[in-house]
DOTI-792721 format. One record per residue: x, y, z of N, C-alpha, C, O, CB in turn. Coordinates in steps of 0.001 Angstrom, whole numbers, padded with zeros to 6 digits, always signed. Glycine has a CB too. Example, Ala and Ser with C-alpha at 12.3 -4.5 7.8 and 13.67 -1.06 7.14 Angstrom:
REM DOTI-792721
+013190-005690+007800+012300-004500+007800+013200-003300+007800+014236-003319+008465+011308-004473+009046;+012850-002250+007080+013670-001060+007140+012900+000030+007870+013409+001138+008039+014084-000598+005725;
This chain:
REM DOTI-792721
-009075+009760+011432-007662+009873+011061-006818+009170+012112-006456+009752+013134-007233+011365+010917;-006510+007895+011838-005779+007106+012832-004649+006316+012177-004326+005210+012610-006734+006151+013569;-004054+006885+011135-002983+006217+010427-001707+006170+011270-001367+007133+011957-002717+006915+009102;-001009+005036+011204+000272+004920+011893+001347+005649+011085+001465+005456+009875+000656+003426+012104;+002126+006485+011768+003235+007199+011145+004536+006649+011707+004740+006638+012921+003128+008738+011383;+005417+006190+010819+006737+005713+011227+007742+006856+011110+007882+007465+010050+007182+004495+010364;+008430+007136+012194+009418+008216+012242+010807+007600+012162+011172+006762+012987+009261+009078+013540;+011577+008019+011165+012896+007450+010893+013972+008370+011464+014118+009510+011023+013108+007240+009366;+014725+007870+012449+015725+008690+013134+017063+007973+013239+017217+007075+014067+015233+009070+014523;+018037+008356+012410+019400+007846+012607+020081+008640+013722+019807+009827+013900+020229+007935+011282;+020955+007992+014461+021625+008672+015569+023070+008221+015656+023363+007026+015621+020897+008404+016901;+023981+009197+015772+025380+008875+015978+026001+009928+016889+026112+011098+016521+026136+008790+014626;+026400+009500+018073+027008+010400+019067+026170+011669+019258+026689+012784+019202+028441+010779+018640;+024885+011482+019480+023943+012603+019556+023437+012867+020963+022368+013452+021134+022773+012347+018653;+024187+012446+021973+023687+012529+023344+023346+013956+023778+022493+014146+024645+024707+011951+024286;+023994+014953+023194+023712+016344+023561+022303+016775+023157+021715+017655+023786+024733+017268+022917;+021766+016154+022108+020512+016630+021531+019371+015610+021560+018222+015962+021292+020753+017048+020125;+019672+014364+021879+018660+013302+021799+017448+013564+022680+016313+013334+022263+019274+011980+022182;+017682+014040+023888+016563+014321+024794+015552+015257+024137+014356+014966+024106+017076+014935+026109;+016041+016390+023609+015149+017379+022991+014451+016809+021771+013265+017057+021551+015927+018633+022600;+015194+016038+020973+014612+015428+019775+013460+014494+020140+012358+014613+019605+015685+014660+018989;+013728+013565+021053+012708+012569+021429+011526+013244+022115+010376+012877+021871+013313+011490+022360;+011797+014228+022971+010708+014932+023650+009801+015658+022652+008594+015758+022868+011277+015932+024664;+010382+016161+021565+009558+016854+020563+008615+015885+019854+007570+016290+019343+010451+017561+019532;+008986+014611+019823+008095+013583+019275+007055+013177+020316+005873+013048+019998+008904+012346+018812;+007489+012977+021544+006556+012623+022619+005501+013714+022837+004389+013427+023280+007325+012374+023923;+005851+014957+022528+004926+016086+022709+003952+016268+021550+003108+017163+021590+005709+017357+022897;+004058+015434+020520+003176+015593+019362+001706+015441+019747+001342+014564+020530+003536+014575+018281;+000872+016309+019184-000567+016214+019448-001162+014976+018788-002162+014436+019262-001290+017474+018952;-000555+014529+017704-000963+013275+017046-000160+012147+017679+001068+012217+017736-000733+013329+015475;-000835+011120+018151-000172+010136+019010+000041+008751+018386+000722+007916+018980-000963+009979+020248;-000521+008494+017217-000376+007157+016623+000878+007110+015745+000808+007211+014520-001640+006784+015788;+002014+006955+016402+003289+006925+015696+004207+005877+016326+003990+005426+017451+003960+008320+015718;+005221+005511+015578+006341+004733+016092+007612+005460+015686+007711+005981+014575+006324+003253+015553;+008576+005494+016581+009836+006176+016323+010956+005147+016300+011327+004596+017337+010110+007272+017391;+011488+004894+015118+012562+003919+014958+013902+004657+014997+014270+005348+014047+012402+003116+013622;+014617+004502+016101+015905+005168+016283+017015+004157+016044+017150+003180+016780+016021+005796+017705;+017801+004399+015016+018927+003518+014698+020207+004164+015206+020663+005168+014659+019016+003238+013161;+020781+003588+016248+022037+004111+016778+023191+003484+016008+023384+002268+016028+022168+003826+018305;+023962+004342+015323+024994+003897+014395+026339+003714+015102+027331+004366+014776+025135+004895+013248;+026337+002801+016082+027552+002469+016837+028153+003694+017523+029352+003956+017419+028589+001840+015912;+027304+004431+018220+027774+005609+018958+028750+005180+020061+028658+004071+020588+026572+006392+019569;+029686+006076+020400+030588+005795+021521+030430+006835+022631+031315+006984+023473+032046+005760+021036;+029300+007557+022634+028940+008393+023785+027820+007665+024533+027708+006444+024423+028489+009854+023336;+026996+008384+025286+025937+007690+026035+024577+007739+025332+023533+007673+025980+025809+008297+027420;+024602+007853+024003+023358+007856+023227+022525+006601+023486+021307+006680+023642+023668+007972+021735;+023179+005459+023531+022454+004195+023705+021644+004182+024987+020490+003754+024983+023424+003025+023702;+022226+004642+026081+021509+004630+027362+020322+005583+027339+019282+005294+027931+022454+005004+028508;+020471+006720+026656+019353+007668+026542+018208+007042+025754+017046+007132+026151+019813+008981+025863;+018549+006406+024635+017524+005778+023796+016826+004656+024562+015601+004541+024520+018149+005230+022491;+017599+003836+025255+017024+002730+026032+016088+003245+027120+015028+002665+027357+018137+001883+026662;+016472+004318+027773+015653+004893+028841+014271+005288+028316+013250+004991+028936+016356+006117+029457;+014256+005964+027157+012975+006378+026584+012171+005194+026057+010946+005172+026177+013206+007377+025465;+012853+004213+025476+012134+003064+024919+011482+002222+026005+010454+001590+025767+013078+002199+024099;+012070+002210+027191+011489+001454+028306+010242+002131+028861+009354+001469+029398+012517+001281+029419;+010180+003448+028729+009023+004172+029269+007920+004383+028232+006798+004736+028596+009467+005516+029813;+008221+004171+026938+007216+004343+025891+007514+003361+024761+008515+003496+024058+007197+005815+025361;+006627+002360+024593+006905+001308+023614+006741+001748+022164+006972+000961+021246+006011+000143+023872;+006343+003003+021952+006303+003524+020580+007712+003858+020089+007934+004000+018886+005402+004777+020502;+008656+003983+021010+010049+004252+020657+010765+002908+020514+010874+002141+021470+010751+005162+021736;+011248+002643+019302+011800+001330+018968+013265+001469+018558+013563+001880+017437+010980+000662+017833;+014174+001127+019465+015602+001284+019174+016172+000127+018360+015740-001018+018485+016375+001419+020462;+017138+000453+017538+017915-000524+016791+019386-000132+016955+019784+000964+016559+017483-000577+015262;+020184-001015+017531+021576-000686+017842+022515-001442+016912+022430-002663+016786+021901-001016+019314;+023409-000706+016262+024364-001297+015330+025718-001466+015998+026134-000628+016798+024496-000435+014066;+026402-002551+015666+027735-002814+016223+028830-002118+015433+029932-001911+015941+028005-004309+016257;+028529-001755+014188+029522-001141+013304+028916+000094+012661+027755+000076+012249+030008-002143+012218;+029687+001156+012572+029209+002399+011965+029045+002220+010458+029982+001824+009765+030182+003563+012267;+027837+002519+009955+027550+002309+008530+027089+003583+007824+026881+003566+006611+026491+001237+008373;+026927+004680+008553+026522+005932+007929+025026+006164+008000+024246+005244+008244+026964+005958+006500;+024639+007423+007780+023238+007828+007957+022310+007186+006934+021196+006791+007279+023119+009335+007868;+022747+007074+005679+021874+006511+004638+021512+005066+004949+020336+004702+004930+022554+006595+003262;+022512+004244+005235+022260+002833+005543+021479+002683+006847+020652+001780+006974+023584+002062+005632;+021738+003563+007815+020982+003520+009069+019509+003820+008824+018633+003134+009351+021562+004518+010083;+019244+004838+008029+017854+005151+007687+017198+003983+006964+016020+003699+007182+017784+006415+006817;+017950+003307+006109+017371+002181+005371+017001+001024+006291+016002+000343+006057+018344+001698+004306;+017788+000796+007324+017440-000239+008307+016129+000123+008996+015261-000730+009181+018573-000412+009357;+015992+001390+009374+014747+001839+010000+013578+001705+009028+012496+001263+009414+014877+003299+010478;+013791+002082+007780+012727+001984+006775+012290+000534+006568+011107+000257+006374+013197+002586+005441;+013240-000374+006610+012920-001798+006429+012107-002350+007588+011375-003326+007426+014198-002611+006271;+012232-001730+008759+011502-002190+009942+010225-001387+010211+009473-001703+011133+012403-002121+011151;+009990-000367+009418+008836+000505+009645+007532-000192+009279+007465-000944+008307+008979+001795+008839;+006499+000070+010073+005186-000534+009843+004113+000505+009525+002943+000155+009370+004769-001338+011058;+004490+001759+009426+003512+002825+009284+002889+002959+007914+003426+002483+006914+004134+004089+009634;+001737+003621+007889+001077+003980+006633+001777+005176+005993+001761+005349+004774-000419+004296+006872;+002384+005986+006834+003131+007157+006389+004516+007116+007017+004708+006576+008107+002389+008477+006761;+005480+007699+006303+006866+007747+006757+007275+009200+006952+007055+010036+006075+007811+007038+005746;+007872+009499+008105+008403+010832+008377+009862+010692+008817+010282+009633+009283+007553+011570+009469;+010617+011766+008664+012048+011730+008959+012409+012807+009980+011963+013950+009879+012873+011917+007667;+013219+012425+010962+013685+013384+011957+015064+012967+012435+015216+011903+013036+012694+013485+013148;+016071+013791+012175+017416+013484+012656+017515+013758+014151+016713+014501+014716+018471+014305+011889;+018510+013147+014779+018585+013132+016234+018959+014474+016850+018864+014638+018066+019567+012108+016667;+019383+015433+016036+019689+016761+016585+018646+017810+016201+018814+018993+016499+021059+017214+016110;+017571+017381+015541+016531+018306+015101+015269+018166+015945+015162+017262+016774+016202+018072+013630;+014311+019077+015725+013096+019137+016533+011868+019330+015658+011959+019852+014547+013192+020264+017561;+010734+018909+016166+009440+019202+015544+008621+020097+016467+008779+020047+017687+008665+017893+015225;+007749+020913+015886+006778+021641+016697+005629+020689+017024+005456+019659+016372+006260+022928+015955;+004861+021042+018023+003865+020122+018607+002836+019614+017599+002408+018463+017686+003142+020810+019741;+002436+020449+016650+001365+020086+015720+001882+019485+014411+001101+019271+013484+000524+021301+015415;+003168+019215+014324+003767+018811+013052+003044+017641+012398+002569+017762+011269+005211+018450+013261;+002958+016529+013080+002357+015337+012481+000877+015537+012184+000392+015109+011137+002539+014139+013400;+000162+016177+013086-001283+016378+012902-001569+017248+011685-002424+016920+010862-001901+017015+014155;-000848+018357+011577-001062+019285+010456-000713+018613+009133-001459+018721+008160-000216+020568+010639;+000410+017926+009101+000890+017352+007848+000022+016172+007393-000288+016056+006207+002340+016904+008003;-000366+015310+008316-001210+014176+007944-002569+014651+007442-003080+014137+006446-001389+013228+009137;-003146+015616+008117-004439+016178+007693-004333+016758+006283-005206+016534+005446-004912+017272+008685;-003265+017499+006030-003016+018091+004713-002931+017013+003633-003526+017152+002564-001720+018917+004734;-002198+015948+003912-002000+014899+002910-003273+014123+002636-003556+013787+001485-000914+013948+003357;-004039+013834+003663-005276+013072+003477-006324+013904+002756-006957+013434+001810-005822+012596+004826;-006506+015140+003205-007544+015991+002607-007236+016363+001157-008147+016495+000339-007709+017256+003429;-005950+016532+000842-005557+016928-000511-005119+015742-001376-004719+015926-002526-004436+017942-000440;-005193+014529-000824-004789+013308-001542-003363+013430-002073-003114+013266-003267-005759+013020-002705;-002437+013720-001165-001035+013966-001508-000178+012789-001024-000422+012215+000037-000536+015308-000880;+000827+012450-001828+001708+011327-001509+003059+011750-000945+003723+010968-000264+001925+010500-002735;+003464+012977-001226+004797+013464-000852+004632+014915-000398+004286+015786-001197+005831+013345-002059;+004881+015168+000881+004737+016531+001387+005959+016930+002203+006721+016085+002672+003464+016660+002235;+006123+018231+002360+007178+018797+003190+006684+020140+003694+005625+020606+003272+008528+018942+002400;+007428+020765+004585+006943+022019+005167+008074+023034+005285+009244+022721+005065+006313+021767+006546;+007695+024236+005631+008674+025256+006002+009306+024860+007334+008768+024029+008065+008011+026671+006093;+010458+025468+007640+011124+025200+008916+012038+026371+009276+012324+027227+008439+011936+023874+008850;+012483+026397+010508+013450+027389+010965+014778+026696+011290+014807+025509+011615+012909+028156+012208;+015857+027446+011197+017146+026938+011665+017383+027428+013094+016985+028533+013463+018306+027394+010720;+018037+026586+013880+018370+026957+015260+019854+026694+015500+020485+025928+014772+017494+026162+016286;+020398+027333+016521+021803+027162+016877+021983+025869+017671+021015+025185+018003+022314+028377+017691;+023232+025554+017964+023546+024387+018786+022807+024445+020120+022448+023412+020684+025059+024290+019024;+022583+025661+020620+021906+025844+021908+020396+026001+021790+019712+026233+022787+022468+027042+022605;+019874+025874+020566+018432+025909+020371+017840+027272+020083+016618+027419+020072+017784+025365+021549;+018675+028272+019850+018176+029620+019549+017870+029740+018056+018658+029302+017218+019210+030700+019978;+016723+030335+017728+016352+030525+016328+017358+031461+015672+017641+032538+016196+014906+031089+016201;+017902+031051+014522+019000+031784+013899+018548+032827+012882+019093+033930+012855+019925+030821+013234;+017592+032510+012069+017255+033431+010977+015832+033286+010521+014961+032803+011244+018170+033216+009810;+015619+033723+009291+014268+033715+008755+013796+032291+008469+014595+031357+008399+014199+034559+007487;+012522+032151+008309+011922+030865+007981+012356+030414+006594+012359+031208+005653+010394+030947+008062;+012720+029148+006465+012949+028548+005148+011568+028152+004633+010971+027185+005108+013949+027292+005214;+011073+028903+003664+009673+028795+003260+009474+027770+002163+010108+027846+001110+009159+030136+002799;+008602+026819+002404+008298+025783+001411+007407+026355+000321+006421+027026+000625+007618+024563+002074;+007736+026101-000951+006818+026472-002032+005591+025582-002000+005603+024537-001350+007513+026374-003404;+004531+025978-002692+003295+025183-002678+003504+023814-003309+002852+022847-002913+002177+025924-003412;+004402+023716-004283+004790+022421-004831+006090+022564-005600+006474+023658-006012+003681+021848-005739;+006756+021435-005784+008006+021451-006540+008120+020150-007330+007748+019082-006843+009235+021639-005595;+008635+020252-008545+008786+019108-009434+010232+018622-009436+011098+019218-008796+008341+019470-010860;+010477+017555-010148+011833+017029-010302+012773+018106-010837+013828+018357-010253+011834+015810-011239;+012396+018741-011941+013258+019767-012531+013408+020984-011625+014468+021608-011580+012708+020197-013878;+012341+021317-010906+012412+022427-009967+013342+022130-008809+014072+023008-008350+011038+022758-009445;+013319+020885-008334+014168+020517-007205+015642+020455-007591+016508+020715-006756+013730+019182-006641;+015937+020116-008832+017325+020159-009284+017910+021561-009115+019102+021718-008850+017425+019717-010751;+017064+022569-009270+017507+023959-009195+017432+024531-007784+018081+025534-007486+016681+024806-010124;+016652+023907-006922+016418+024473-005595+016151+023347-004606+015041+022820-004545+015232+025475-005618;+017173+022975-003828+017036+021858-002883+016375+022350-001593+016967+022317-000514+018427+021218-002575;+015144+022800-001740+014394+023466-000674+013786+022483+000330+013362+022889+001412+013297+024316-001278;+013742+021204-000018+013053+020221+000826+013926+019835+002019+014989+019238+001849+012684+018962+000006;+013475+020176+003222+014182+019788+004440+013794+018376+004839+012612+018085+005026+013882+020770+005585;+014775+017498+004971+014487+016095+005284+013628+015969+006538+012740+015118+006594+015790+015312+005464;+013880+016801+007541+013142+016744+008804+011680+017146+008661+010908+017008+009610+013804+017630+009821;+011290+017641+007494+009903+018058+007276+009128+017111+006363+007922+017283+006183+009877+019445+006692;+009795+016123+005788+009169+015267+004771+008234+014237+005390+008531+013654+006433+010237+014557+003950;+007091+014024+004724+006225+012890+005030+005797+012247+003714+005434+012939+002763+004980+013333+005874;+005845+010910+003672+005549+010154+002463+004436+009142+002727+004378+008526+003791+006812+009443+001949;+003563+008984+001749+002545+007935+001821+003192+006638+001358+003511+006481+000180+001280+008288+000948;+003378+005733+002266+004192+004551+001998+003660+003687+000861+004441+003181+000056+004294+003725+003235;+002350+003512+000784+001778+002597-000203+001943+003082-001634+001843+002287-002569+000322+002388+000084;+002195+004367-001819+002294+004920-003171+003650+004647-003811+003746+004500-005029+002039+006413-003140;+004700+004580-002991+006057+004475-003524+006581+003040-003384+006490+002436-002315+006999+005465-002799;+007123+002512-004466+007622+001141-004461+008932+001000-003687+009156-000013-003024+007816+000660-005882;+009787+002002-003768+011103+001900-003151+011420+003171-002379+011585+004238-002971+012183+001632-004211;+011505+003058-001063+011830+004202-000212+013216+004072+000403+013528+004758+001377+010790+004352+000887;+014041+003209-000149+015398+003071+000372+016269+004239-000095+016222+004642-001257+016016+001728-000073;+017059+004768+000832+017962+005868+000512+019147+005363-000320+019733+004334+000013+018463+006547+001806;+019506+006070-001396+020741+005718-002100+021923+005778-001145+021989+006665-000294+020974+006658-003302;+022857+004842-001280+023949+004723-000315+025073+005709-000617+026180+005330-001001+024494+003298-000310;+024748+006991-000427+025720+008063-000527+026063+008504+000892+025219+008424+001785+025175+009257-001388;+027291+008968+001110+027696+009359+002458+026912+010585+002919+026604+010719+004103+029208+009642+002506;+026591+011479+001985+025757+012639+002296+024920+012978+001073+025165+012463-000018+026624+013860+002732;+023934+013843+001257+022973+014210+000207+022169+013012-000290+021606+013052-001383+023701+014853-000963;+022115+011941+000517+021312+010784+000124+019826+011103+000175+019041+010514-000568+021621+009591+001025;+019427+012035+001047+018017+012432+001068+017648+013165-000222+016579+012928-000784+017724+013325+002295;+018525+014054-000694+018305+014726-001977+018144+013695-003098+017252+013814-003938+019476+015689-002296;+019011+012692-003101+018950+011665-004140+017641+010881-004078+017074+010535-005115+020133+010710-004007;+017156+010599-002860+015884+009878-002738+014729+010724-003243+013875+010224-003975+015634+009468-001282;+014685+012013-002863+013583+012856-003337+013570+012904-004867+012501+012880-005477+013703+014288-002755;+014740+012971-005483+014816+012967-006944+014314+011637-007509+013607+011617-008516+016262+013231-007408;+014679+010530-006862+014166+009229-007287+012635+009209-007289+012009+008710-008224+014706+008122-006374;+012048+009760-006227+010597+009721-006067+009884+010642-007053+008759+010361-007466+010222+010100-004649;+010538+011741-007430+009896+012716-008309+010214+012506-009790+009588+013123-010652+010309+014100-007906;+011175+011646-010086+011624+011482-011462+010501+011032-012398+010486+011399-013572+012757+010488-011513;+009576+010248-011887+008487+009730-012721+007343+010719-012871+006349+010418-013532+007960+008440-012142;+007469+011895-012266+006444+012927-012432+005661+013273-011190+004801+014153-011232+005504+012507-013462;+005937+012600-010073+005247+012899-008809+005856+014153-008181+007053+014182-007896+005341+011691-007820;+005056+015168-007968+005545+016395-007337+005493+016282-005819+004742+015478-005267+004723+017604-007803;+006303+017098-005156+006243+017235-003704+005476+018513-003386+005677+019538-004036+007678+017260-003068;+004596+018453-002387+003719+019580-002057+004105+020162-000702+004290+019435+000274+002234+019139-002050;+004223+021486-000663+004710+022156+000519+003627+022763+001392+002570+023169+000909+005650+023204+000124;+003909+022816+002682+003065+023483+003672+003814+024726+004116+004952+024627+004576+002725+022538+004898;+003205+025883+003989+003887+027141+004297+004224+027269+005781+005172+027967+006140+003027+028316+003866;+003468+026610+006635+003676+026697+008082+005003+026067+008493+005358+024999+007995+002525+026017+008825;+005740+026714+009395+006992+026168+009900+006692+025094+010945+006144+025390+012007+007883+027290+010502;+007050+023849+010641+006691+022723+011503+007900+022042+012144+007747+021058+012868+005911+021710+010711;+009100+022564+011880+010297+021894+012398+011422+022895+012629+011375+024035+012167+010762+020794+011430;+012432+022433+013358+013596+023265+013656+014855+022464+013347+015110+021417+013941+013588+023743+015146;+015631+022983+012405+016850+022330+011946+018052+022919+012681+018309+024121+012608+017014+022485+010412;+018782+022062+013388+019881+022537+014212+021189+022587+013407+021594+021600+012793+020045+021636+015445;+021830+023747+013424+023127+023913+012785+024214+023642+013818+024383+024402+014771+023278+025340+012172;+024950+022545+013616+026049+022212+014523+027322+022022+013703+027264+021815+012491+025725+020928+015357;+028455+022092+014364+029744+022026+013665+029917+020745+012876+030582+020737+011840+030873+022158+014650;+029322+019658+013357+029526+018360+012716+028551+018093+011581+028702+017096+010876+029409+017267+013736;+027547+018959+011378+026566+018690+010329+027176+018914+008964+028004+019810+008799+025327+019570+010504;+026782+018109+007971+027339+018198+006627+027170+019594+006042+028071+020109+005379+026683+017171+005718;+026015+020203+006290+025741+021483+005663+026478+022636+006324+026480+023747+005793+024273+021751+005685;+027110+022395+007479+027914+023463+008079+029181+023702+007263+029759+024788+007306+028278+023114+009537;+029601+022698+006533+030737+022843+005628+030183+023167+004246+029835+022270+003479+031626+021543+005600;+030106+024454+003939+029411+024905+002731+030020+024345+001454+029299+023949+000538+029415+026409+002668;+031350+024312+001394+031996+023812+000186+031663+022342-000036+031384+021921-001159+033513+024005+000270;+031696+021561+001051+031387+020137+000932+029940+019931+000503+029647+019051-000308+031652+019417+002261;+029030+020748+001050+027620+020626+000684+027417+020909-000808+026658+020218-001487+026763+021586+001531;+028107+021932-001296+028010+022281-002711+028560+021158-003582+027964+020804-004600+028762+023588-002995;+029691+020604-003180+030295+019504-003927+029389+018274-003938+029292+017576-004946+031656+019147-003332;+028731+018017-002815+027813+016870-002738+026668+017008-003732+026273+016030-004368+027254+016728-001318;+026132+018220-003867+025044+018447-004825+025540+018181-006244+024845+017549-007040+024495+019895-004706;+026726+018657-006554+027303+018428-007881+027455+016922-008156+027183+016451-009260+028678+019138-007999;+027887+016191-007144+028053+014740-007311+026720+014041-007543+026645+013086-008317+028740+014142-006087;+025672+014508-006879+024343+013930-007122+023946+014153-008578+023437+013242-009231+023281+014552-006166;+024178+015367-009089+023874+015646-010500+024594+014673-011431+023980+014047-012295+024265+017088-010854;+025898+014560-011237+026736+013858-012209+026775+012348-011988+026737+011582-012951+028137+014406-012159;+026850+011911-010725+027053+010496-010448+025755+009734-010199+025610+008585-010617+027952+010342-009264;+024811+010386-009515+023549+009691-009226+022518+009912-010330+021907+008957-010810+022981+010164-007885;+022325+011162-010732+021327+011475-011758+021859+011324-013182+021083+011295-014136+020821+012879-011561;+023173+011230-013324+023807+011055-014645+023452+012198-015597+023255+011978-016792+023383+009714-015267;+023373+013408-015066+023081+014560-015908+024319+014934-016716+025448+014718-016276+022606+015757-015054;+024097+015497-017901+025215+015963-018715+025931+017105-018002+025376+017732-017100+024729+016414-020112;+027157+017366-018412+027921+018439-017785+027216+019781-017954+027117+020557-017003+029334+018506-018375;+026729+020056-019157+026077+021333-019439+024793+021482-018626+024546+022545-018056+025771+021458-020936;+023972+020428-018565+022720+020502-017813+023005+020603-016312+022253+021242-015576+021835+019269-018111;+024088+019972-015865+024482+020075-014462+024880+021510-014123+024476+022042-013089+025643+019111-014154;+025671+022131-014993+026075+023519-014772+024854+024428-014732+024753+025305-013874+027049+023982-015870;+023934+024217-015655+022693+025015-015723+021931+024944-014403+021545+025974-013850+021789+024520-016881;+021717+023734-013901+020995+023575-012633+021804+024082-011448+021248+024617-010489+020630+022115-012415;+023119+023909-011518+024001+024305-010430+023978+025818-010204+024029+026282-009065+025423+023843-010716;+023902+026568-011275+023828+028031-011157+022575+028429-010379+022636+029272-009484+023829+028700-012561;+021439+027821-010725+020198+028098-010003+020299+027641-008554+019822+028325-007647+019013+027413-010690;+020924+026476-008335+021073+025952-006974+021846+026933-006096+021435+027220-004971+021786+024587-006997;+022970+027450-006612+023781+028398-005847+022983+029669-005552+023006+030176-004431+025078+028744-006613;+022281+030177-006559+021467+031379-006372+020416+031157-005295+020249+031999-004413+020794+031786-007691;+019704+030033-005354+018646+029741-004377+019201+029469-002989+018566+029806-001989+017827+028550-004835;+020387+028859-002919+021011+028605-001613+021369+029922-000935+021183+030073+000272+022274+027723-001768;+021882+030874-001707+022213+032192-001151+020944+032924-000735+020902+033552+000323+023006+033037-002176;+019912+032843-001567+018650+033539-001286+018010+032994-000006+017421+033764+000752+017671+033394-002479;+018108+031711+000249+017537+031112+001453+018168+031665+002724+017505+031821+003749+017704+029608+001412;+019454+031955+002635+020184+032384+003832+020156+033891+004037+020404+034368+005144+021614+031919+003755;+019865+034632+003007+019842+036084+003152+018497+036641+002717+018285+037852+002767+020972+036726+002339;
């Protein structure tokens, strides 16, 4: 098992968390990876932090943008430069546990899976675990995901050769949700690992910290990206709200 894994990391003014994020990758028990960090024209000292790590480990590959283009387009630049057999995603304020890549790659190879994700925990801005584990189901389909956006982007791993297009739709937010729907629309399910392999940081600037905006973004994906009818959107939206509440309580 020596497949190259490309890690896609957009970064914007993330200097408070970049050290912990990058260290969680450097600490991985599986070592055949490349980490493509796209700095989206940050105006803090993110660039110097990224450069420092890239000089000490050539698996860390920085890409610096002169103009802010958003997380979706930044991820797409990283995806276009990725050379891995598998693609994984990690935002600059999130963390992985030490065995994340090893456990997930083994699972995908042994079970012949193309799209996997895992359970994860949420943590505070200071890194304290906030609540219960967000538990991944054993698998989820396109229709199931419309009702329950359970897939954490920081936990996803994809077999690159299976999917023709891994570019994120150019939405300001919820572009990861839109991509997962694109990948599952033809009938490919996503398979979950019950083990918690990542830590999602809740910070004031994160899209999901603004609950109303997050809910509105999901509705827009239904209507504008997926072109679902109003009635079918309402049907799925009711389940989405129920599952979102259940995840948090």
